[in-house]
N, C-alpha and C positions, 0 to 999 in steps of 0.2 A: 515360150520360145526356147529353142534348143540351146544348150550350152556349147561352148567352143569345143571342137573336136580335138581333145587332147588326152583322152583316157587310153591307156594301153590295154592290150588284151588281158594281161595279168590283173590289172586293176578292176576291169569289168568283171572278170571271172570271180575274183574274191568278193566284190561287193554284191554280185548277183547270186553267189553260191553255186556256180556251175564251173566246169572245167574249161580251160582254154580250148581244148579239143572239141568240146561241145559247141562252143561259140563258132569255131571254124566250120564244124559240121552244119550247124543251123544256117550259116551263111551259104554254104555250098548247096544246100537243098532249098534255099529261098525262103527260109523262115524269118531271117533278119536280113536287113540290107547290108551290103558290103560297105564297110566304113571307108572313109578317106584314108589315103596313105601319106605318111610323112617319113621321108627318108626310107621308103620301102616298108615301113612298119604300119600296122593298122592303128588308126587314131579314131576312137569312138567319141561320139557326143552322148549326152545323158539320155537321149531318146531311146537308146538301145535298151535301157532298163524297162521302159514301157513295153517295148516289143517282147522282151524276155518274159515279162509278167503275163502278157497275153498268151504266149506259147505255153507257159507253165499252167495257166488257168485252163486252157483248152486240153492240155495233157492230163490234168487232174480230173477233167470231166470225161476222160476216156477217149478223146479223139486221137486218131492216128496222125502221123506226120503228114500224110497226104490230105487228110481232112483239115488239118491246121493250115496247110498251104492253100487249100480251097477257101477257107475262112478269110485268109489274108489277101489272096490274089485272085480268087475265082468269081468275084462279083464286080459289077461296075463300080468304079471308085466312089460314086455318090450313094451307093447302097448303104443305108444305115446299119450300124452294128446290130441292132435288134433284129432286123430281117435276116442278117447273116447267121446269127446264133439260132434263130428259129428254124431256118432251113436245115441246119446241121443237127440241131438238138432233137428235132422230131424223129428223125431216123435213128439217131444214137439211142434215144430212149426206148424205141422198139427193140433194139439189139440188147440193151441192158435188161429189159423185162424178160426177154427170151433166156438170157443168161441166168437170171434169178430163178425162173421156172426150172431150168436144168439143174441148178444148184439145189433147189428144194427136192427134186426127184432123187438126186444123189444122196442128199441128207437122209431121206426116208429109207432108201436102200441100205445105206451104211448103218442106220439105226437098227434095221431088221437083221442085218448080218451080225450085230452084237449079240443076238439071241440064237445064233446058229449052234446046233448040237450035232451036226452031221459028222460022220466019221471020214468021209472022203469028199472031194470037191464035186464029183459027178452027182452025188446025192443032193448037194445044195441046189443044183440047177434043175433037177427033174421036176419038182413041183411048179417051178416057174414056166417050164416048157408046156406043161399041161394047161396052165392058165393062159399062156400067150398063143397057143395053137387054136385058131378058130375052128378047124375041122374037128379036133378032139372035143372042144366045148360043145359043138353042135351035135356030135354023135352021142355025148353023154345026156343031152337034153331029150333026145329022141326016144 
């Protein structure tokens, strides 16, 4: 059961380790529910901490704000959390695998550049152009 709505934005920010402006932003983009107002000031209950932990978990998994909003509000209310995560995680995992492949290619290229002994930059790319040009490779084999 939720506690009484009596936490100020500053108290929530300190306890959650986020800035007050982040809380206002999360509210404005629909990641956390707008709290009740008391005398014109935001008055949060302790359920805000669960919402913030969900946002942080999803962010740590690499989800964008739009994807987090979809996780929270883009499914029928009775959709179990497991189905929500699965729907989003499957696509995100493909993206992460593509990023890993790109990073590995970058790593191999950077490691090869550590062995460069070229005098000018144009000299560095000439061997790669021969390797990458299908016409030149085909004419050399003929």
